[in-house]
N, C-alpha and C positions, 0 to 999 in steps of 0.2 A: 174886778169883774172881767170875765173872759170875753174877748171880742167875738161878735157873731160871724161865723164862717158861712158865707153863702156858697151853695153848690156851683161848681164851675159849669158854664154852658158848654155842651158838647155838640159840635156840628155833626149831624147824622143824615144819612140818605133817607129819602122818603120810603116808608114801608108801604106795602100794597094794600089799598082799601078796595074791597070787593064790591064795587057799585053794581047796580042792576045793569046788565048788558043788553044791548039791542040784539034781536035775531040777526043772523048773518044775512047781509045783502051783498053778494059778491060783485055785482055790477058797480055799486057805489064804492066798495072797497078797492076794486081795480082802478077806478077813476082817481081815487085819492092816492093810491100807490104811485100812479104815473106822475102826479104832481109832486109827491114827496121825494122821489128819486131824480127828478129833473136836474138838480144841480150837480149830480154825481156822474162819474164815468160809468157807462153801461158795463154789464158783465163782459168778460174778456172776449168770448167767441162772438158775441153780438157786435162788439166794437170792431173786431177784425173783419167781420162781414161788411160792416159799414165802410171800412177802409178799402174794400175791393178784394179781400182775401175770401172769396165767396164760393169756391168749389167744394164739393163733398170731401175731397182729399185734404184740402187745407183746413177745413173746419174740424175734420176728424183728427188730424195731426195736432191742432191747437188743443183739442179736448184731451188728448193723451198727455200733452205737455202740462195741462192744467191740473192733472190728478195730484192731490196732496201738495199743491203748489199755490202760493198766494197769487191773487189776481194781478197785483202790481209787478210780479215776476213773470207771470204767464205772457202778458202782452209784449214786453220787449224781447223775451226769449223767442216767441213765435216769429216776431218781425225779423229778428236776426237770422233765423233759419231761412225764412222766405226771401230774404234779400239775396241769398245764395242759390236757393233751389225751391221752386214752388210746385212743380208738377211731379207726378210719380216717376216719370222717366228721369228727371233731373235729380231727384232725391235718391233713386236707386243707383245712380252713377257715383254717389258719394260712398265712402267707406263708413263703417260704424264709428270709427274714431273721429272722422271729420264731422259727422252728425253730432256726436257726443261733445266735441269742442264747441259747436254752435249752440247747443242747448244746455250747457254745463250749469247754468244758473238755476235750472229747475230741479225739483226733488226727484231722486231716483233717475238721474239723467242717463246713466249708462244702459240700464235695461230698456229705458224708453227709446234710446238711440237704436238699439237692435230691433225693437218692435216697430219703430217708424220705418226703418229700412225694409223689414220683412213685408210690411203692408205695401210699400212703394213697389217692390218687386212683384208681389202678387197682383197689384193693380195693373201693372204692365202686362204680365203673363196671362192673367185670367180675364181681365176686363178691358184690354186694349188701351190701357193708360188712362182710363176715366172710370172712377168708382161710381156705381149706380146708386140711385135713391132707393135702397132696398134694405130693410131691417135685417133680414136673414144673412144677406151678403156682408153687411157691416159687422154683425156679431159673430161671423165665422172667423174673424181675425182674432188671434190670441190676445187676450187682455182687453178686448172691447166689449163692454157690457151694455145693458139696456140704457143706462144714463147717457153715455156718450152717443149711442146709436140714436136715441130719441132726440137729443140736442142737434145732432148733425142733420137729421131728417127735417126737424122743425126749422132750423136756421138756413141751411143750404138748399133745402128742397121745398120749403113752405108746406111741409106735410106734418100735421100734428098727429103722428103715429102714436106717440106716448109722451109722458111728462118726464123731463130731465130733472131728477130730484138730487140736488147736492145737499151739503150740510145746512146751508141757509134756508132752502125751501123746506127741508125736514124740520128744522128747529122752529121757524116762524109759524108754519101752518099748524104745528102741534101746540105751540104756545098760544095761538089764537083759540085752540080748541075746535078748529074747523075739521081736523082729523085727529085720530088718536092712534099712534103707531110708535113702536120702539126702534125701528130701523128705517133708513132711507128707502129700502125696498118695500117695506110695509106702507110707508107714506105714499110711495108711487101708486101702489094698488088702491089705497084708500082715496087718493085725490082723483084718480081716473074714474072712480065710481061717484064722485061728488062734484068735481069742478066741471063747469061747462066746457065742452071741447074747444070752443073758440079762444079759451084762455090757456090751453095746454102748453103752447110755446112761450107766451108772454109771461107766465107766472115765474119762470126761471129768470128771464130778463129783468124783471122788477124786484124779485125777492133777494137776488144776490147783492145789489147795492143797498137795498133796504136792510138786509140782515147785517151788512158790514158797517153801515153808517148810523142806523137808527135802532133797529131791533137787535142790538148786539147780544152776544152770548152772555156777557156779564154786564150788569147795570144798564139795561135797555133804557132808552129815552122815552119812557111812557108818558111823562108829564107834558110833553109837547107833541106826542104822536096823534095824528089825525084819525087813526084807526082804533083808538083806545076804547071807544064806546062799543065796539064789536068784539074786542079782544078779551078772552077769558083770563089772560095772563097766567096760564098754567105754568107752574114751576118758578114764577118770578117772586122772589122774597124781598128784593129791594130794587129800586130803580132811580134813574136821574130825572 
């Protein structure tokens, strides 16, 4: 008689069960987000601001460094540059090569070094060494788009001119189903039509660590997420 072969147990990740979701209550969601990310390091530019690197120029330079660069790299790279030069006048006095050596750990460091020096020189020549809290002035610099300008105005100037939408803000808010857009630019437009203005700056501060630690690109931690009852889990096929 042949022995009975029992099927082997296979450990698998939970698949998504589409439970009935609550209507969005953004005030409750923001309160829960604050608690959820409390154990984690804030987004890089907010962390630098808290450390005293709070001028428009410093936050703009940090934003440039952060483009296509991990948060864990952005912070020490910006600190290394600012330890040598913090003001437009001090940075303008450096050569492109010197700036490049200081920010070498970030992605695209050589073109960023040229860009940072150009902005420093322009800040001295056009603005007397102090960049203004002005969206048009900031976006007049080569390579500075709405995301960086909005973040700088929000963080350094306490001016919620617009929403700084990076990959985390884009992914999470679309995963929620709170907005539906295919690009960060589209998400920015949609959020500015939907999100109360009082949250325009804070949404980036919260969703960067939330997107890195909880609502990750692959296998988000849905089973322990305090926002699950609101989240439509758009595009989530499996989770932790």
